C-alpha positions, -999 to 999 in steps of 0.1 A, spaced: -588 469 -306 -623 479 -288 -620 502 -258 -631 474 -229 -602 451 -250 -576 476 -242 -591 477 -205 -585 442 -205 -554 442 -221 -541 473 -199 -557 449 -161 -539 423 -171 -505 443 -178 -510 456 -141 -521 421 -129 -481 413 -145 -466 444 -127 -486 436 -92 -473 397 -96 -436 412 -101 -438 434 -72 -450 407 -51 -421 381 -62 -394 408 -54 -411 411 -21 -413 377 -10 -379 372 -19 -373 395 3 -394 377 32 -373 344 22 -343 362 26 -355 373 62 -370 342 68 -404 356 72 -424 341 45 -463 326 54 -481 301 32 -515 302 32 -522 265 24 -557 254 6 -568 224 -15 -572 231 -45 -573 214 -85 -540 219 -95 -549 210 -131 -578 238 -132 -553 262 -119 -526 256 -147 -558 256 -171 -568 293 -158 -529 303 -159 -525 290 -196 -555 306 -205 -543 340 -194 -510 336 -209 -527 329 -243 -553 356 -238 -521 383 -231 -498 370 -258 -519 359 -292 -483 341 -304 -484 319 -276 -498 283 -285 -500 256 -256 -518 228 -254 -524 204 -222 -528 171 -219 -531 154 -182 -523 125 -171 -544 123 -138 -570 150 -117 -544 160 -89 -558 176 -59 -529 197 -36 -528 208 -7 -507 242 -8 -504 278 -12 -525 287 -44 -507 319 -54 -470 304 -45 -479 278 -73 -496 297 -99 -460 325 -94 -439 293 -98 -457 275 -127 -461 313 -144 -423 318 -141 -415 287 -154 
């Protein structure tokens, strides 16, 4: 594996650890009723596609095929929705 490929893999692992720490902090905020949501309107289909691409890139054994029944625009906290999708 080339150096850029190795660095990208390390970056993905660091991002995963940051996400884990963030989720633990969020749990603490929820328990203390201090959770703040940053809502925005975004395309949920595109977000799911990006998450799946990241998962496939970081783990070549994953084989996921998406089929959208409809386009879905939502008004929600993009990061929190992403966490739910990844955790699922």
